[in-house]
N, C-alpha and C positions, 0 to 999 in steps of 0.2 A: 250727590244725590241720584239714584238709579231712577229709571222710567217708571219702574214698578212702584217705587216709594213715592214719585210724584204724583202717581194716579191716586195712591192710598191718600195721600195729603190732601188732595183736591177734594176726592170723596169725602172725606171726614170733615173738611171745611164746609161743604155743602149740607151735609147732614147736621152739622152744629148751627149753620145759618138757619136752617130750618126751625129751630128751637124758638125763633122769634115769633112765628105764629102760634105757639102753645100758650095758651093763657094759663095753665096750672105750672105752678113754681117747680113742684116736685119732678113733673114729667119733664120739663126744661133740664134741670139738673141730672135726672136720670139718663137722658139722652147724651147729654155732654159728658157724662161719666163713662157711658158705653162707648161713645166714640174714643174717648181717651184710652180706654184699656184696649181697643181694637188696635189704635194706632201704636200703642206701646207694644202689644203683643207681635205686631208686624217687624218692627225695629228690633226688638230685643228677645223675642220667644216667649212661648207660654210659661216656661219654668220662672223667668224673672219677672213675668207679670204677676205671678203667684208670690213671688217675694215681696214685690211692691204692695200688695194688697195685704199681705201678713203684716208689713211694717207699719201700714196705715192703720189696720185695726189695732195694733198693738199701741201705737202712740195714741190712738182716740181713747182706748181704755185707761191708758196712763194718764192722760188728762182729766179723766173723770176722777181717778183717785186724787190727783194733785189739788182738784178742785175742793174736794172734800176734807183732805188733809194735807195743806201746803206744808210740807218739811222739807228740809235741805236733803235729808237722807234719801227721801223718795224722788226728789229731783236728781239726785246725784245717780241713783240707780237707773232712772230712765235716760239721763245722758250717757252713761256707761254702756248701756244696752245698745243705743244707736251708733255710738263711737266703736263699739266692738264689732257690730256688723259692717260697718264701713271699712274699717281696718282690715277685717279678714279677706275682704274680696279686693281691696284697692292695695293693700300693702304686702300681702302675705307672699305673693309671687315676686314682686321686684326684691324683697329682702331675701328670698331664696336664691335669688340669682347673685345678689351681693355677697351671702354667707353661704354658700352650698353646703358645707359641712354641718352647720347648724340644723338644716333640714334633711339630712341625709335619710334616706328609707322612706320620706314622705313625698312621693311620687304625686300624689294628687295635688300638690301645692302648685305643681307646674301646670296643672289644667284648669285652673280657676280662672275665669273670664270676668271682668269687671261689668257689672249690670249698668246698663244705660241709665245715665243720669242719677246714680246713686248718691254721688256727692252733693248734688243739689237738693233733691227731695228728703235726704238725711238732714241737712242743713235746715230745711223748712219744719222737719218734725222737732228738731232741737229747739228753734225759735218759738214752736208753739209751745212745748213744755216749759221753757224759761218764762214766757209771758205768762203763762198759766199761774205759774208759782208765784209771780209777782203780782197776782190777782188781777191781772187784765180781765176784763168781762168778755170772756170767749167761750160760748157754749153752743158749737157747731153741732148740727145732727151729724150722724154717722156718714149720711150721704153727702153733705158738704164737706166734711173732713176728708174723705175719700177723693173727691173732686179736687180739693185744695192740693192733695199730694200728687196728683196725677193728671192735671189740667194738661191736655195735650199739646197746646203750644208751648209750654215751659218746662214739661217733665224731662225733656233731654238734655238740655244745656242751660237751664235758666232763662231769664233771670230769676233770682231767689226771691220768693213772694213772701210777705207776711200775712198771717191769717186775718190779724184784725183789719188789714186794708181789703183783702179779698173777700171776707165774709159778707160784707155789705152789697157787694157786686153781684154775687151769684143769685140772690132771688129776684134782683132789679130788672125791671123791664128794659130791654135793649131801646137805645136811643133812635134817632132818625137813621132809616135804612139807607137812603142816600148818601148822607154825611159818613156813617160808619164804612160803607163800601167803598167810598171814594178815598178817604182817608187810609183805611186799610189797604187798599189796592196799592197806592201809591208807595206806601211803607214796605209791603212785600217786595214791589219792583225794585225800589231802592236798595233794598237788602240782598236780593238775589244778585244785583249787579255788584256791588261792593264785595260780597263773598265770593261768587263765583267768576267775576271778572277781575276785579281789581287785585284782590288778595291771590287769586291764582297766578296772575300775571306777573306779581312779584315774586312769588315762589319760584315759578318755572323760568322767569326771564323772557326776553324777547327772542333771542336765537339759540345762544349757546349756554346758557346758565343764569340762574337767578340766587335767590337767597338759599334754597335748598341746596343747590350744587356749591355754593360759596362755602356752606358750613359743612357739608359732606365729603368733600374732595380731600382726601386724605395726602398727607405728605407734602403739602403747599404751604408754607408759612406766609401769614397774610401781613401787609404791611400797614402802618397806622392808617393811611387813607383807605385802604381795603376794609378795615374794620370799622371805621366809621360809616361807611356806605352800606355794610352788611347790617351795622346796628340799626340804622336809620331805616333801611328796607325792611328788616323784619318788624321794626316797631311799627311801621305801617301796613305791613301784611298781617300782622296779628290784630291791628286795630280794624282793618276793613273785615276780616273774619269775624271776630267778636261783635263789633257794632253791627255789620251786616246781618249776622244771626238774629241779633236783637231787634232791628228792623223787621225781620221776617215774623218773628214772634210776636211783637207788638201789633203789627198789621193784621195778623192772622186772628189775634184775640179781639181786636177792633172790629173785624167782620163779623164776629160772633156777637158783638155788642158788650166786650168787656175791656176796660181802659187798664192797661198794665203801667207801672211806673217807668219812667225813661231809665234807661241803663248806662249811656254814654252822653257826656255834655261837652264837647268840643275839648277834649282832655289834653291835647297838645298846644292850647292857648294858655296853659295854666302859669303862672308866674312863680309858684313855689311848689316844691314836693308835696307839701300837706294839702294844696289846693288840688293837685294832680288827682290825690287818691279820693277826693270828694266828686271827681269827674269821671273817672274810669271804672268801668263795670260796678257803678254805683251800688246796685243791689247786693253785690258780694263783699264790696270795700265795707257797707254801713253795717253789714253782719257782722264782719270782723270787729269792727270798732264797738258795735252795741254789746254783743254777747261774748267777746274775748278781751279786748283792749280795756274797756271800762271797768269790767269786773276785776280785771287784775290789778288796775290802779287803787282799788279800795283796799286792797290787802295791806299795804303800807302807804304812810304819808310822805316818806322821804323822796326828795328831788331826783335822787339817783334812780330809785324804783320806778319812778314814771318814765324815766328815759329808757330804763332796763324793759319794761312792758312793752315799748314801742318794739324794740329788737325781738322779744320774745313772740309777740303778735305776729310779726312780719316773718319770722322763721316758720313758725307754724302755718302761715299762710303759705309759704313756699312749700313745705312739705305736704300740704293739702293737695297741691297741684301733682305731685308725685314723689315717689321715694327716691329721690336722686340727689347726690351731693351737690350738684350744679344749682338745683333749685333751693336747696339750704343756703348755699352761697348768695343767690339772688335775694332771698328773704333777709339775710344778714345784712347786705348791701343797703336795701331799701330801709331797713330799720335804723341803721347808722345814719343813713342820708336825713331820715326824719329827726334824728336826735341832733344832728349838726344844724338843721334849719332851724330847730327850736333854739339851741344855744346861741346861734348866729342872731335870732331876732332878739333875744336879750342883750346880746352884745352891742347891737346896733342902736339900742335906746340909750346908750352911754356915749356913743360917740356923735358929737355935735354936727358933723359934716353929713350932708345929704346930697345925693344925686338929685338934679332936676327931676321932676315927675316924670315926663316921657322918657328920659334916657335911663333913669333908674329902673322903670317898668320893662323897657326893651332888653336891659341887661339881665333882669331878674328872669325874664321868660327865656331868654337865649340860654342861660346858664341851667335853668331847669330842664329845658328840653334837651340839651346834650347829656346831661347828669341821667335823667331817665332812659334815654337812648342807649347810653353806656350800660345801664343796667340789663339791657336785652342781650347783652354777651353771654353772661353766665346761664339766663334763662333758656337761650337757644343753644348753646354748645354742647357738643355731646359728651363731653367729660371735662373734668377739672383741669387737665392739662392743657387742653385746647383753649380753655376759658382764659387759662392764666398767660399762654402764648399771645392770645389776641388782645388781652389787657396790658401785656407787657409791650405789644407794639404801639400801643396807643400813648404811652408814656415816653416813647423811645424817640427822641426827634430824627435821628438818622433813618427811621423806617419810613419816613414821608417822602413824598415826590413821586412824579409820575413814572420814574424809572423803575420804582419798586412795585408798581401797580400790578397786580395778576388778575384782576376780574375783566369780564368783556366790557367794551367800552360802551356797548347799548344798556348795559345794566346801570352803569353811571348815570347815563342819560335818562333812563326809565325813573331811577329813585329821584332824580332832580325833577323831573317832570311831574311825578306824584307829590313831592313835597311842595313845589311850587303851586298846583293845583288845589291842595289841602288849604294852604294860607292864604 
């Protein structure tokens, strides 16, 4: 975060806080919207602000049509328009790099820049259209809907909000000034420390290299011990980054008088993969569950199809992050992991032997933690061959031992301290 961006952030925060003393609801909302647009224009530029406004107005009008005539074809057209907009900006350029012959003569594709937060505010628009089609009682004003799409703490990187939760909060008078400011300030400071100190420390390392160097140093095959340390280190780096940002956003919104839903809930204490996805980036995980996985399961009643939908949903989840084969591999891994957990649960009901409660819970937690961390290898790897080499080292007994270690000793110690401090 540059010093100029920090100044703009503080200025918008102060202006937004000033809305507390405005008795007129519309005036408060208009000022929040103006601050949100100003912040977005500073971060993304005026052209992408126009795109955000156009998307907001289009989806607002589409919602009116769906309330008047809630048909599947009209919903499908609204979903398609949003998905095509997202796909154009997010996937055209990566696909052009993967298959340059297909896009020969289309030089403009290489110049496409991803609009800030487009993935998140597109998901918010989709949830609004689907909820409206399901005849949820959602009748926002155009001002409220535009504010929902562009609310300045969440517009860049989420959390993904739902209109039926946000709509009652926009006209609501803020609560206790002292309480909101104290809670919000603590959350912001906590988030800044997690995102810009702990996460960056793991990425850069103490002296000679951290997670970034561990994955980006070419020509050095990693041992099994190296891979585990890098996987766990990256797992905590991405947690401190995402959870830290969520703390900042939730704190900033609280200072304005708006309470957002929590986005992380001690995910690395999960005892099963299914529980992990109810604790990690919850706004996004629940969006995938409610608007992708659940509708897919209703298409067929076969058990195999329910298993397949887990894999399909997680593959799409991986592709949503970026158009890379490594992320499709990551999504497939987590889909199969969830299927294996579901099948294991059914099998365990037929086995009379049970571990004693504390021991069983400890074993379940340890297995879940290690399997989740193992999934970070394809997520962070630069390409599929690197991911395969690192995963191969994990299952090769001869690759373990300090004699094969290639990472700096202080990075091992740093990861150990981070893990111990978290737990």
